[in-house]
MIBA-414766 format. One record per residue (C-alpha): residue in three letters; x, y, z. Coordinates in steps of 0.5 Angstrom, whole numbers, padded with zeros to 4 digits, always signed. Layout:
<sites>
AlaXYZ...
</sites>
This chain:
<sites>
Unk+0041+0043+0010Unk+0036+0047+0006Unk+0030+0042+0005Unk+0028+0045-0002Unk+0035+0043-0004Unk+0034+0036-0001Unk+0027+0035-0005Unk+0029+0038-0011Unk+0035+0033-0011Unk+0031+0027-0009Unk+0025+0029-0015Unk+0031+0029-0020Unk+0034+0022-0018Unk+0027+0019-0017Unk+0025+0022-0024Unk+0031+0019-0027Unk+0031+0013-0024Unk+0024+0012-0027Unk+0026+0014-0034Unk+0032+0010-0035Unk+0032+0004-0030Unk+0024+0003-0030Unk+0023+0003-0038Unk+0030-0001-0039Unk+0027-0006-0034Unk+0020-0006-0039Unk+0024-0007-0045Unk+0029-0012-0042Unk+0023-0016-0040Unk+0018-0014-0046Unk+0012-0011-0047Unk+0007-0012-0052Unk+0003-0006-0054Unk-0002-0011-0059Unk-0003-0016-0053Unk-0010-0016-0050Unk-0009-0016-0042Unk-0013-0020-0038Unk-0017-0014-0035Unk-0020-0014-0042Unk-0020-0021-0044Unk-0023-0024-0038Unk-0028-0018-0036Unk-0033-0021-0031Unk-0036-0015-0027Unk-0033-0017-0021Unk-0025-0017-0020Unk-0023-0016-0028Unk-0025-0009-0030Unk-0021-0006-0035Unk-0019+0002-0033Unk-0016+0007-0036Unk-0008+0008-0035Unk-0010+0014-0029Unk-0015+0010-0026Unk-0011+0004-0025Unk-0005+0008-0023Unk-0010+0011-0018Unk-0012+0005-0015Unk-0005+0002-0015Unk-0002+0009-0012Unk-0008+0010-0007Unk-0007+0003-0004Unk+0000+0002-0003Unk+0001+0009-0001Unk-0001+0008+0006Unk+0002+0010+0013Unk+0008+0007+0011Unk+0012+0012+0007Unk+0010+0017+0013Unk+0010+0013+0019Unk+0016+0009+0017Unk+0021+0014+0015Unk+0020+0019+0021Unk+0020+0013+0026Unk+0027+0011+0023Unk+0030+0018+0023Unk+0032+0016+0030Unk+0038+0014+0026Unk+0039+0021+0023Unk+0035+0024+0016Unk+0041+0022+0011Unk+0041+0015+0012Unk+0033+0014+0012Unk+0034+0019+0005Unk+0039+0015+0002Unk+0035+0008+0003Unk+0029+0011+0001Unk+0032+0013-0006Unk+0036+0007-0007Unk+0031+0002-0004Unk+0025+0006-0008Unk+0029+0005-0015Unk+0032-0001-0015Unk+0028-0005-0010Unk+0021-0003-0009Unk+0019-0001-0016Unk+0023-0007-0019Unk+0019-0011-0014Unk+0012-0008-0015Unk+0013-0008-0023Unk+0015-0015-0023Unk+0009-0017-0019Unk+0005-0014-0024Unk+0008-0016-0030Unk+0008-0023-0028Unk+0001-0023-0026Unk-0001-0020-0033Unk+0003-0025-0037Unk-0001-0030-0033Unk-0008-0029-0034Unk-0008-0024-0028Unk-0006-0030-0023Unk-0005-0028-0016Unk+0002-0028-0012Unk+0000-0035-0009Unk-0003-0038-0016Unk+0004-0036-0019Unk+0008-0039-0013Unk+0004-0045-0015Unk+0005-0045-0022Unk+0013-0044-0021Unk+0014-0047-0014Unk+0009-0052-0013Unk+0002-0053-0009Unk+0005-0054-0002Unk+0009-0047-0003Unk+0002-0044-0005Unk-0002-0046+0001Unk+0004-0044+0006Unk+0004-0037+0002Unk-0003-0036+0003Unk-0003-0038+0010Unk+0003-0033+0011Unk+0000-0027+0007Unk-0007-0028+0011Unk-0003-0027+0017Unk+0001-0021+0014Unk-0006-0018+0012Unk-0009-0019+0019Unk-0003-0015+0022Unk-0003-0009+0017Unk-0011-0009+0019Unk-0009-0008+0026Unk-0004-0003+0025Unk-0008+0002+0020Unk-0014+0001+0024Unk-0011+0003+0030Unk-0008+0009+0027Unk-0014+0012+0023Unk-0019+0011+0029Unk-0013+0014+0034Unk-0013+0020+0029Unk-0021+0021+0028Unk-0023+0020+0036Unk-0025+0025+0040Unk-0021+0029+0046Unk-0024+0030+0053Unk-0023+0035+0058Unk-0022+0034+0065Unk-0029+0033+0067Unk-0029+0027+0061Unk-0033+0032+0056Unk-0032+0032+0049Unk-0027+0038+0048Unk-0030+0040+0041Unk-0024+0045+0039Unk-0019+0040+0040Unk-0023+0034+0037Unk-0025+0039+0031Unk-0020+0036+0026Unk-0021+0029+0027Unk-0028+0029+0027Unk-0028+0033+0021Unk-0024+0028+0018Unk-0028+0023+0020Unk-0034+0026+0017Unk-0031+0026+0010Unk-0029+0019+0011Unk-0036+0017+0012Unk-0038+0021+0006Unk-0033+0019+0002Unk-0036+0012+0002Unk-0043+0014-0001Unk-0040+0019-0006Unk-0035+0014-0009Unk-0041+0009-0010Unk-0045+0015-0013Unk-0039+0017-0017Unk-0037+0010-0020Unk-0044+0009-0022Unk-0045+0016-0026Unk-0038+0015-0029Unk-0040+0008-0032Unk-0048+0010-0033Unk-0046+0016-0037Unk-0039+0014-0040Unk-0035+0019-0037Unk-0027+0019-0037Unk-0022+0024-0038Unk-0023+0031-0036Unk-0030+0030-0035Unk-0029+0025-0030Unk-0024+0029-0027Unk-0028+0035-0026Unk-0034+0031-0023Unk-0029+0028-0018Unk-0026+0035-0016Unk-0033+0038-0015Unk-0035+0032-0011Unk-0028+0033-0007Unk-0030+0040-0005Unk-0037+0039-0003Unk-0035+0033+0001Unk-0030+0038+0005Unk-0035+0043+0006Unk-0040+0039+0009Unk-0035+0035+0013Unk-0032+0042+0016Unk-0039+0044+0018Unk-0042+0038+0021Unk-0036+0034+0024Unk-0038+0027+0028Unk-0035+0026+0035Unk-0034+0019+0037Unk-0029+0016+0042Unk-0024+0011+0039Unk-0028+0005+0040Unk-0034+0008+0036Unk-0029+0009+0030Unk-0027+0002+0031Unk-0034+0000+0029Unk-0035+0005+0024Unk-0029+0003+0020Unk-0030-0004+0021Unk-0037-0003+0017Unk-0034+0000+0012Unk-0028-0005+0011Unk-0034-0010+0011Unk-0037-0008+0005Unk-0030-0005+0001Unk-0027-0012+0002Unk-0033-0016-0001Unk-0037-0011-0006Unk-0035-0012-0013Unk-0028-0008-0014Unk-0031-0003-0019Unk-0037-0001-0015Unk-0033+0002-0009Unk-0026+0001-0009Unk-0024+0003-0016Unk-0028+0010-0016Unk-0026+0011-0008Unk-0018+0010-0010Unk-0019+0015-0016Unk-0022+0021-0012Unk-0017+0019-0006Unk-0011+0020-0011Unk-0014+0027-0013Unk-0013+0029-0006Unk-0006+0026-0005Unk-0004+0029-0011Unk-0006+0036-0009Unk-0003+0034-0002Unk+0004+0033-0006Unk+0003+0039-0010Unk+0002+0043-0003Unk+0007+0040+0000Unk+0012+0042-0005Unk+0010+0049-0006Unk+0010+0050+0002Unk+0017+0048+0002Unk+0019+0053-0003Unk+0015+0058+0000Unk+0018+0056+0007Unk+0025+0056+0004Unk+0024+0063+0001Unk+0023+0066+0008Unk+0029+0062+0011Unk+0024+0057+0015Unk+0026+0051+0011Unk+0032+0049+0015Unk+0033+0041+0017Unk+0035+0042+0024Unk+0034+0035+0026Unk+0041+0031+0026Unk+0044+0029+0020Unk+0047+0022+0022Unk+0046+0020+0029Unk+0050+0016+0034Unk+0049+0009+0032Unk+0054+0006+0037Unk+0049+0010+0043Unk+0043+0007+0039Unk+0046+0000+0039Unk+0047+0000+0047Unk+0040+0002+0047Unk+0038-0004+0043Unk+0036+0000+0037Unk+0041-0003+0031Unk+0042+0001+0025Unk+0041-0006+0021Unk+0036-0009+0021Unk+0032-0004+0024Unk+0033+0002+0019Unk+0031-0002+0013Unk+0025-0006+0016Unk+0022+0001+0019Unk+0022+0005+0013Unk+0018-0001+0010Unk+0013+0002+0004Unk+0018+0008+0003Unk+0023+0004+0000Unk+0020-0003-0001Unk+0014-0007+0001Unk+0012-0014+0000Unk+0004-0012+0001Unk+0005-0008-0006Unk+0006-0015-0009Unk-0001-0017-0006Unk-0004-0011-0009Unk+0000-0011-0016Unk-0003-0019-0017Unk-0009-0019-0013Unk-0013-0013-0016Unk-0008-0008-0021Unk-0007-0014-0026Unk-0014-0015-0027Unk-0015-0007-0028Unk-0009-0006-0033Unk-0012-0004-0040Unk-0006-0004-0044Unk+0001-0007-0043Unk+0005-0001-0044Unk+0001+0002-0038Unk+0005-0003-0033Unk+0011+0001-0032Unk+0007+0007-0030Unk+0002+0003-0026Unk+0007-0001-0023Unk+0014+0002-0023Unk+0011+0010-0023Unk+0007+0009-0017Unk+0012+0006-0012Unk+0017+0012-0015Unk+0012+0017-0013Unk+0011+0014-0006Unk+0018+0014-0005Unk+0017+0022-0006Unk+0012+0022-0001Unk+0017+0019+0004Unk+0022+0024+0002Unk+0017+0030+0004Unk+0016+0026+0010Unk+0023+0026+0012Unk+0024+0034+0010Unk+0018+0036+0014Unk+0020+0032+0020Unk+0027+0035+0020Unk+0024+0042+0019Unk+0019+0041+0025Unk+0024+0038+0029Unk+0026+0045+0033Unk+0019+0046+0034Unk+0017+0039+0036Unk+0023+0036+0040Unk+0022+0035+0047Unk+0029+0037+0050Unk+0034+0040+0045Unk+0038+0038+0039Unk+0038+0031+0042Unk+0031+0030+0044Unk+0025+0026+0041Unk+0019+0029+0037Unk+0013+0030+0040Unk+0007+0027+0037Unk+0005+0021+0032Unk+0009+0021+0025Unk+0002+0023+0022Unk+0001+0029+0027Unk+0008+0031+0025Unk+0007+0031+0018Unk+0000+0034+0018Unk+0003+0040+0022Unk+0009+0041+0017Unk+0005+0041+0011Unk+0000+0045+0014Unk+0005+0050+0016Unk+0007+0050+0009Unk+0000+0051+0006Unk-0001+0057+0011Unk+0006+0060+0008Unk+0003+0061+0002Unk-0004+0064+0004Unk-0009+0058+0005Unk-0013+0059+0012Unk-0010+0055+0018Unk-0016+0051+0019Unk-0017+0049+0012Unk-0010+0047+0012Unk-0010+0043+0018Unk-0017+0039+0016Unk-0014+0038+0009Unk-0008+0035+0012Unk-0011+0031+0017Unk-0016+0028+0012Unk-0010+0026+0007Unk-0006+0023+0012Unk-0012+0019+0015Unk-0014+0017+0007Unk-0006+0015+0007Unk-0008+0009+0012Unk-0015+0008+0010Unk-0014+0007+0003Unk-0009+0002+0004Unk-0013-0002+0010Unk-0019-0003+0005Unk-0015-0006+0000Unk-0011-0010+0005Unk-0018-0013+0008Unk-0020-0015+0001Unk-0013-0018-0001Unk-0014-0022+0006Unk-0021-0024+0004Unk-0019-0027-0002Unk-0012-0030+0001Unk-0017-0034+0006Unk-0022-0036+0000Unk-0016-0038-0004Unk-0013-0043+0001Unk-0019-0047+0000Unk-0019-0047-0008Unk-0018-0054-0011Unk-0015-0051-0018Unk-0011-0046-0020Unk-0015-0042-0025Unk-0016-0034-0024Unk-0023-0035-0026Unk-0025-0041-0023Unk-0031-0041-0019Unk-0028-0045-0013Unk-0034-0044-0009Unk-0039-0048-0013Unk-0034-0054-0012Unk-0033-0054-0005Unk-0038-0057+0000Unk-0039-0057+0008Unk-0034-0053+0012Unk-0029-0051+0007Unk-0035-0048+0003Unk-0038-0044+0009Unk-0031-0041+0011Unk-0030-0039+0004Unk-0036-0035+0003Unk-0034-0028+0001Unk-0038-0025+0007Unk-0035-0031+0012Unk-0028-0030+0010Unk-0029-0022+0011Unk-0032-0023+0018Unk-0026-0028+0020Unk-0021-0023+0017Unk-0023-0017+0020Unk-0025-0020+0027Unk-0017-0022+0028Unk-0015-0016+0025Unk-0019-0012+0030Unk-0017-0016+0036Unk-0010-0015+0035Unk-0011-0008+0034Unk-0012-0007+0041Unk-0005-0008+0042Unk-0003-0001+0039Unk+0000+0000+0032Unk+0007+0002+0036Unk+0007-0005+0039Unk+0005-0008+0032Unk+0010-0004+0027Unk+0016-0007+0028Unk+0013-0014+0027Unk+0009-0011+0021Unk+0016-0008+0018Unk+0019-0015+0019Unk+0014-0019+0016Unk+0013-0014+0010Unk+0020-0014+0008Unk+0020-0022+0008Unk+0014-0022+0004Unk+0018-0018-0001Unk+0024-0022-0001Unk+0019-0028-0002Unk+0016-0024-0008Unk+0023-0023-0011Unk+0025-0030-0011Unk+0019-0032-0014Unk+0020-0027-0020Unk+0027-0030-0020Unk+0024-0036-0022Unk+0019-0033-0026Unk+0024-0030-0030Unk+0029-0036-0031Unk+0023-0041-0033Unk+0020-0036-0038Unk+0027-0034-0041Unk+0028-0027-0038Unk+0034-0024-0035Unk+0033-0024-0028Unk+0040-0022-0025Unk+0037-0015-0022Unk+0033-0019-0017Unk+0039-0023-0014Unk+0042-0017-0009Unk+0035-0015-0007Unk+0033-0022-0005Unk+0039-0024-0001Unk+0039-0017+0003Unk+0032-0018+0004Unk+0032-0025+0007Unk+0038-0023+0011Unk+0035-0016+0014Unk+0028-0019+0015Unk+0030-0026+0019Unk+0034-0022+0023Unk+0029-0017+0025Unk+0024-0023+0026Unk+0028-0026+0031Unk+0029-0019+0035Unk+0022-0018+0035Unk+0021-0026+0038Unk+0026-0024+0043Unk+0023-0018+0045Unk+0016-0021+0046Unk+0019-0027+0050Unk+0022-0021+0055Unk+0016-0017+0055Unk+0012-0024+0057Unk+0017-0026+0062Unk+0017-0019+0066Unk+0010-0017+0065Unk+0007-0024+0065Unk-0001-0024+0064Unk-0002-0017+0063Unk+0001-0017+0056Unk-0001-0024+0054Unk-0007-0021+0050Unk-0001-0016+0046Unk+0006-0019+0047Unk+0003-0026+0047Unk-0001-0026+0041Unk+0005-0022+0037Unk+0010-0028+0039Unk+0005-0033+0036Unk+0005-0029+0030Unk+0012-0028+0029Unk+0014-0035+0030Unk+0009-0037+0025Unk+0011-0032+0020Unk+0018-0034+0021Unk+0017-0042+0020Unk+0012-0040+0014Unk+0018-0035+0011Unk+0023-0040+0012Unk+0019-0046+0009Unk+0017-0042+0003Unk+0024-0039+0002Unk+0027-0046+0002Unk+0022-0048-0003Unk+0023-0042-0008Unk+0031-0043-0008Unk+0030-0050-0009Unk+0026-0049-0015Unk+0030-0043-0018Unk+0037-0048-0018Unk+0033-0054-0021Unk+0028-0051-0026Unk+0031-0051-0033Unk+0031-0044-0037Unk+0025-0043-0041Unk+0022-0049-0039Unk+0015-0045-0037Unk+0013-0040-0042Unk+0007-0035-0041Unk+0000-0037-0041Unk-0004-0038-0047Unk-0010-0033-0046Unk-0016-0034-0043Unk-0023-0031-0044Unk-0030-0030-0041Unk-0036-0029-0045Unk-0037-0022-0043Unk-0029-0020-0045Unk-0030-0023-0052Unk-0036-0019-0053Unk-0033-0013-0051Unk-0027-0014-0055Unk-0031-0016-0061Unk-0035-0010-0060Unk-0029-0005-0059Unk-0026-0008-0066Unk-0032-0007-0069Unk-0033+0000-0067Unk-0025+0001-0069Unk-0026-0002-0076Unk-0032+0003-0077Unk-0028+0009-0074Unk-0023+0007-0079Unk-0027+0007-0085Unk-0031+0013-0083Unk-0024+0016-0083Unk-0021+0013-0090Unk-0028+0016-0093Unk-0027+0023-0090
</sites>
């Protein structure tokens, strides 16, 4: 099969899915073009910060498009590329994008409440507490997996004498330098845009110039650190990214990252086109594997295929981004379908590109002929594939490899800073006494809860546990991440079904995803638990720090998942339709002042236009 044909068909399917199903969903639930969103009414200079459609989309896309669509899809190709491709397309359109848009929609209609706050409103306070514990544990798993991936990409390679092999370490060191620059440049970029009110093409132009400058400096001054050194650097970055106001670092960084990712997607598509013209785009990987032989080795297509693909088709983590951060930035309700549904569709397309490049690179990178496994991590496979395509249309090989190394690292890094922030917020929220998205809970607390819910303390505790788990390596953590991620998605879907019923909206499109996700995730968690027990029995104390800790997490996630799912289903069958309408709008003084100023400016502009 020619890779270009697969990419073209997938692009058409995903576009049609967005135009028809995504917009139908928005019309079915209802979008009010005249409504003032929480980002505008409740602007507070910390979390609520109205942004343009593209900026909000950039935040959502760069936060959710982490390692999942590359790592998950390529890892799942043990079952053949066709089953993975079908799940990415079907799952992306009917599962993942509905999940992401639904979570964003429910939050915007409820004054920017987080997913946990929505669960308290529609399910109950106990459900909220248990869910917050679940989501905090989940964010720790994500931090562990993604930090290990990024540090492993940046770290130095040593020769036989133990000295740094600068040639082999150049690409990782360069990408690491650019990542460090990204932090300071993003802060400066955000300040300049706010200070001089830059938007549209002017904002884009400044972003592109900074983007090119960072790459030029990074390629001249690579930083060479071992894995532990990069662990330390990434930890310091995450500490500030999780604790600082969102418009200071996270929002401008996501904007710059999105530019890079969109360029990457464009280069990948053009590269496949040029490779196809030269007859080099044939997908040589197996289309469908022998499921029976894989099952004998313990790899069952259900549930492993579906939990491994994760972010490429559906990710529960996305609901945390949609409700904790994106809903507080959407400036116009009409932007929700672009931000929520559109970002997921584009992520699914990244998953398709990963499948195609892995299948094209199979002949070059497999170990033992047609049935062998690919050599290298999914990141390396994807990077080398796109870099090959870029060199085919004239890009310098070194530049192409550096660019792709940085891109795949950014895929993980922009997700891990979002999840670190969400983990911190979830930990703080656990101690909250009320259920108001604007309430200053810290001021109401005393004693140990006040100390633990401090922004910096909560951030440090979250990162410390995540880094401790990271020493087990992302390959050991990934199955646990995939299962808990899908379980979180299933719980979000149940909550959305309750939300739709309570507010008198149609929710039938959520029922099949709920049943499928709960069945696949609990099956996978049971398998992960049994695997950890087997590892402990065979290796004993040698794996207590890895398999032992993973076993504790797996059991906790299963218990919490069962309790939360049970409470959600109970409320779904007992709540009366239309019993809880959308919340009345809340305001901050800053939001009221900004909206009043905007209304005055619009009135003056209308008057001037009428006179003209």
